[in-house]
C-alpha positions as CSV (number, residue, x, y, z in Angstrom):
1,M,0.0,0.0,0.0
2,S,1.3,3.4,-0.9
3,V,2.3,5.9,1.7
4,Q,-0.1,8.9,1.6
5,V,1.9,12.1,1.5
6,A,0.8,15.7,2.1
7,V,3.0,18.6,1.2
8,N,2.3,21.8,3.2
9,G,3.9,24.6,1.3
10,Y,4.3,24.7,-2.4
11,G,7.2,27.0,-3.1
12,T,10.8,26.4,-4.0
13,I,11.2,23.2,-2.1
14,G,7.5,22.1,-1.8
15,K,6.8,22.0,-5.5
16,R,10.0,19.9,-6.1
17,V,9.2,17.5,-3.3
18,A,5.6,17.1,-4.6
19,D,6.9,16.3,-8.1
20,A,9.3,13.8,-6.6
21,V,6.6,12.1,-4.6
22,T,4.6,11.5,-7.7
23,L,7.5,9.6,-9.2
24,Q,7.7,7.1,-6.3
25,P,6.0,3.7,-6.8
26,D,5.4,3.4,-3.1
27,M,3.9,6.8,-2.5
28,E,0.8,8.8,-3.4
29,L,0.6,12.6,-3.2
30,L,-2.7,13.4,-1.4
31,G,-2.4,17.1,-2.1
32,V,-0.5,20.4,-1.4
33,A,-1.3,23.4,0.7
34,K,-0.7,27.1,-0.2
35,T,-1.2,30.3,1.6
36,S,-1.9,32.5,-1.5
37,P,-3.4,32.0,-5.0
38,N,-0.2,32.8,-6.9
39,H,1.2,31.2,-10.1
40,E,2.5,28.2,-8.1
41,A,-1.0,27.5,-6.8
42,D,-2.2,27.6,-10.4
43,L,0.6,25.3,-11.4
44,A,-0.5,22.8,-8.7
45,V,-4.0,22.6,-10.1
46,E,-2.6,22.3,-13.7
47,N,-0.5,19.3,-12.5
48,G,-3.6,17.7,-11.1
49,Y,-2.5,18.1,-7.4
50,P,-5.4,18.6,-5.0
51,L,-4.9,22.1,-3.6
52,Y,-5.7,23.0,0.0
53,A,-5.8,26.4,1.6
54,A,-3.1,26.7,4.3
55,V,-4.9,29.7,6.0
56,E,-8.6,29.6,6.6
57,E,-9.0,33.4,6.3
58,R,-7.6,33.3,2.7
59,V,-10.0,30.8,1.2
60,E,-11.9,33.6,-0.5
61,L,-8.8,34.8,-2.2
62,F,-8.6,31.5,-4.1
63,D,-12.2,31.9,-5.0
64,E,-11.6,35.4,-6.3
65,A,-8.7,34.1,-8.4
66,G,-10.7,31.3,-9.8
67,I,-8.5,28.6,-8.4
68,E,-10.4,25.6,-7.1
69,L,-9.6,24.2,-3.7
70,A,-10.0,20.7,-2.4
71,G,-10.3,21.9,1.1
72,E,-8.3,23.3,4.0
73,V,-4.9,22.1,5.2
74,E,-6.3,20.5,8.4
75,E,-8.3,18.0,6.2
76,L,-5.1,17.2,4.2
77,V,-3.0,16.6,7.3
78,A,-5.7,14.4,8.9
79,A,-5.8,12.2,5.8
80,A,-2.1,11.8,5.4
81,D,0.3,9.2,6.7
82,V,3.1,11.8,6.7
83,V,3.3,15.5,5.9
84,V,6.3,17.3,4.4
85,D,6.4,20.8,5.8
86,A,8.0,23.0,3.2
87,C,6.8,26.3,4.6
88,P,9.0,29.4,5.1
89,S,11.5,29.2,8.0
90,G,9.8,29.4,11.4
91,I,6.3,28.4,10.1
92,G,7.1,24.7,10.5
93,A,7.5,25.2,14.2
94,E,4.1,26.9,14.3
95,N,2.6,24.0,12.4
96,R,3.9,21.3,14.7
97,S,0.8,21.5,16.9
98,L,-1.4,20.8,13.9
99,Y,0.5,17.7,13.0
100,E,0.5,16.5,16.5
101,A,-3.3,17.0,16.8
102,H,-3.8,14.6,14.0
103,D,-1.0,12.2,15.1
104,T,0.6,12.7,11.6
105,P,4.4,12.4,11.5
106,A,6.1,15.5,10.0
107,I,9.2,16.2,8.0
108,Y,10.5,19.8,8.3
109,Q,13.2,21.7,6.3
110,G,16.5,23.1,7.4
111,G,15.2,26.6,8.1
112,E,13.6,25.2,11.3
113,D,15.5,25.0,14.6
114,A,16.9,21.6,15.3
115,D,15.3,21.6,18.8
116,I,11.7,21.3,17.5
117,V,12.4,17.8,16.0
118,D,13.4,14.3,17.2
119,V,16.3,14.0,14.7
120,S,18.0,16.0,11.9
121,F,18.5,13.9,8.8
122,V,20.8,13.2,5.9
123,A,20.2,9.8,4.3
124,R,23.9,9.1,3.7
125,A,24.8,9.8,7.3
126,N,22.0,8.8,9.7
127,Y,19.0,7.3,8.0
128,G,18.3,4.8,10.7
129,A,18.0,7.5,13.4
130,A,14.8,8.8,11.7
131,T,13.1,5.4,11.6
132,G,9.7,5.7,13.3
133,A,10.3,9.3,14.5
134,D,7.4,11.7,14.7
135,H,9.3,14.9,13.8
136,V,12.3,14.9,11.5
137,R,14.2,17.8,10.0
138,V,15.9,17.5,6.6
139,V,18.9,19.8,7.1
140,S,19.7,22.8,4.9
141,C,21.2,22.6,1.4
142,N,24.6,23.5,2.7
143,T,24.5,21.1,5.6
144,T,23.2,18.3,3.4
145,G,26.1,18.9,1.0
146,L,28.7,19.0,3.7
147,S,27.3,15.8,5.4
148,R,27.3,13.9,2.1
149,L,30.9,14.8,1.7
150,L,32.1,14.2,5.3
151,A,30.3,10.8,5.8
152,P,32.4,8.8,3.4
153,L,35.6,10.6,4.5
154,E,34.9,9.8,8.1
155,E,34.1,6.1,7.3
156,A,37.2,5.6,5.1
157,Y,39.9,7.7,6.8
158,G,38.5,9.3,10.0
159,V,38.1,13.1,10.3
160,E,40.2,15.0,12.8
161,K,38.9,18.4,11.8
162,A,37.0,20.1,9.0
163,R,37.3,23.7,8.0
164,V,34.9,25.1,5.4
165,T,34.4,28.5,3.8
166,L,31.0,28.8,2.2
167,V,30.5,31.2,-0.7
168,R,26.7,31.6,-0.6
169,R,24.4,32.8,-3.3
170,G,22.6,36.1,-2.3
171,G,19.2,34.7,-3.2
172,D,17.3,32.2,-5.4
173,P,16.5,33.3,-8.9
174,A,12.9,34.4,-8.0
175,Q,13.9,36.1,-4.7
176,T,14.1,39.6,-6.1
177,G,14.1,41.2,-2.6
178,R,17.4,39.6,-1.5
179,G,21.0,40.5,-2.1
180,P,23.6,41.8,-2.1
181,I,23.3,43.4,-5.5
182,N,27.0,44.5,-5.9
183,D,28.9,43.5,-2.8
184,I,30.7,40.6,-1.0
185,L,29.5,40.3,2.6
186,P,30.9,38.3,5.5
187,N,27.8,36.5,6.5
188,P,27.8,36.3,9.4
189,V,30.8,38.5,10.3
190,S,31.0,36.7,13.7
191,L,32.5,33.2,13.6
192,P,31.6,30.4,13.2
193,S,28.7,30.5,10.7
194,H,25.7,28.5,11.7
195,H,26.6,25.7,9.2
196,G,29.2,24.0,11.5
197,P,26.8,23.7,14.4
198,D,24.2,22.4,12.0
199,V,26.5,19.7,10.7
200,N,27.0,18.7,14.4
201,T,23.2,17.8,14.5
202,I,24.2,15.0,12.1
203,F,27.7,14.3,13.4
204,P,27.7,15.4,17.1
205,D,31.4,14.5,17.7
206,L,32.8,16.2,14.5
207,D,35.2,19.0,15.0
208,I,34.2,21.5,12.3
209,D,34.6,25.3,11.8
210,T,32.7,27.2,9.1
211,L,32.9,30.7,7.7
212,G,30.4,32.3,5.3
213,L,30.4,34.9,2.5
214,K,27.4,36.1,0.6
215,V,27.8,37.2,-3.0
216,P,25.7,38.6,-5.8
217,A,24.7,35.3,-7.5
218,T,21.6,33.2,-7.7
219,L,22.8,29.9,-9.1
220,M,24.5,27.8,-6.4
221,H,26.6,27.8,-3.3
222,T,30.3,26.9,-3.5
223,H,32.4,25.4,-0.7
224,S,36.1,25.6,-0.1
225,V,36.8,22.6,2.0
226,N,39.9,21.6,4.1
227,V,39.6,18.4,6.1
228,T,42.4,17.1,8.3
229,L,42.1,13.3,8.1
230,E,43.3,10.7,10.6
231,A,44.9,8.9,7.7
232,S,47.0,10.1,4.7
233,P,45.4,8.7,1.5
234,D,46.5,9.5,-2.0
235,A,44.4,12.1,-3.8
236,A,43.5,9.4,-6.3
237,D,42.1,7.3,-3.6
238,V,39.9,10.2,-2.4
239,V,38.8,10.8,-6.0
240,N,37.7,7.1,-6.3
241,L,35.9,7.2,-3.0
242,L,33.8,10.3,-3.8
243,D,33.3,9.2,-7.4
244,E,31.6,6.0,-6.1
245,G,29.1,8.0,-4.0
246,D,25.4,7.9,-4.6
247,R,24.9,11.7,-4.6
248,T,28.4,13.0,-5.4
249,F,29.3,14.1,-9.0
250,L,33.0,14.3,-9.8
251,I,33.1,16.9,-12.6
252,P,35.1,15.5,-15.5
253,P,38.0,17.9,-16.3
254,E,37.4,17.3,-20.0
255,H,33.9,18.8,-19.8
256,G,35.3,22.3,-19.2
257,I,32.9,23.1,-16.4
258,D,34.6,26.0,-14.6
259,G,31.8,27.2,-12.3
260,A,28.2,27.2,-11.2
261,G,26.9,28.8,-14.5
262,A,28.4,26.0,-16.5
263,L,27.0,23.4,-14.1
264,K,23.5,24.8,-14.5
265,E,23.9,24.8,-18.3
266,Y,25.1,21.1,-18.0
267,A,21.9,20.3,-16.1
268,M,19.7,22.1,-18.6
269,D,21.3,20.4,-21.5
270,R,20.7,17.0,-19.9
271,G,17.0,17.7,-19.4
272,R,17.0,18.1,-15.7
273,P,13.6,19.5,-14.5
274,R,14.1,23.1,-13.5
275,A,17.8,22.5,-14.2
276,D,18.0,20.9,-10.8
277,I,21.2,19.4,-9.5
278,W,20.5,16.9,-6.7
279,E,24.2,15.9,-6.4
280,N,27.2,17.5,-4.7
281,C,29.3,18.7,-7.6
282,I,33.0,18.2,-6.8
283,W,35.8,19.4,-9.0
284,G,38.0,16.3,-9.2
285,E,41.0,18.5,-10.2
286,S,40.7,20.4,-6.9
287,I,41.1,17.2,-4.8
288,T,44.6,17.6,-3.2
289,V,46.1,15.8,-0.2
290,E,49.2,17.2,1.6
291,D,50.2,14.9,4.4
292,D,46.9,14.4,6.2
293,D,45.2,17.5,4.9
294,L,42.6,17.2,2.1
295,Y,41.5,20.2,0.0
296,L,38.7,20.5,-2.5
297,F,36.0,22.7,-4.0
298,Q,32.4,21.6,-4.4
299,A,29.1,23.3,-5.4
300,V,25.6,22.6,-4.2
301,H,22.3,23.6,-5.7
302,Q,20.3,25.3,-3.0
303,E,16.9,24.8,-4.6
304,S,17.1,21.0,-5.1
305,D,19.8,19.0,-3.3
306,V,17.5,18.4,-0.3
307,V,14.7,16.9,-2.5
308,P,16.0,13.3,-2.6
309,E,16.6,13.6,1.2
310,N,12.9,14.5,1.8
311,I,11.9,11.4,-0.2
312,D,14.2,9.2,1.8
313,A,13.0,10.8,5.1
314,I,9.4,9.8,4.2
315,R,10.5,6.2,4.0
316,A,12.5,6.4,7.1
317,V,9.7,7.9,9.2
318,T,7.1,5.4,7.9
319,G,9.5,2.5,8.1
320,T,8.8,1.3,4.6
321,A,12.4,0.8,3.4
322,D,15.9,0.6,4.8
323,A,18.6,3.1,3.8
324,A,20.1,1.2,0.9
325,E,16.6,0.4,-0.6
326,S,15.3,3.9,-0.2
327,V,18.4,5.7,-1.6
328,A,18.5,3.4,-4.6
329,R,14.8,3.8,-5.3
330,T,14.9,7.6,-5.0
331,N,18.0,7.9,-7.2
332,E,16.4,5.7,-9.9
333,T,13.0,7.4,-10.0
334,L,14.5,10.9,-9.9
335,G,17.3,10.2,-12.2
336,V,20.1,11.1,-9.8
337,G,23.5,10.6,-11.2
338,F,24.9,12.4,-14.3
């Protein structure tokens, strides 16, 4: 029997998760909830997704816009086996009481505080910890990307310390109110950035320092990574290790991909929906080992790298597959892997 999934919030992440759910042979999308009758609400109806009003007081706005509703969000949550909360940061915490009232397990996004959930989640690192949990948080795009990278390094070589500088996009393509427009900002100027402590919600014992810069770009985040290992592998060994990963893409040098713009073009040319890149994109040429210090550059697509993690979290919470089964199924149905 298919897992009945609700998606509360149909914006950048929610619409991608909803599409991904419809591709899963063991899941059914019951519907999506929106606060306003914008173009994404219209898209949900065009896609045949039952649309629910997230705020009772705004039902009449959908009527005025001529967008048909299937009901209100409470009905959707009550009928679901699990709900993916893809609302803006902070709203998930407000919604928790709604999910608890209907005894519906919930999966939140990285913008929520870790202390509102039972476990923070990255499939590659701690799938089993989310099995049967009532409240699970899929960590942010940057934390997901760092955890996917650090998990195999820790298993293969041991990690003594990780130091990461994150060059972060100023906003997503549709976020016209964000910036900077023409600047480079320490973000935050105080150290560390929040990313290191967030990685510690996945790897509690990991020694990690992170710094952040925000730049006038919309495409992807880029990480400059230095990991002090407990062993001293050859760079070629690290290349092979990361090349074998489920959601790590070693950029072939011969493809001439020199940055995030070329990566997005690569994704578009290969027919990716919305030019999404679900994988960590690692420049293999950058992988360098000096004694026990590993250095590399990677890029993560902030709009989509958490999408497969949400699908895996659904299976973990509902106990319908183990880690290997879920990751393999998610990768196959979405087409993960260039």
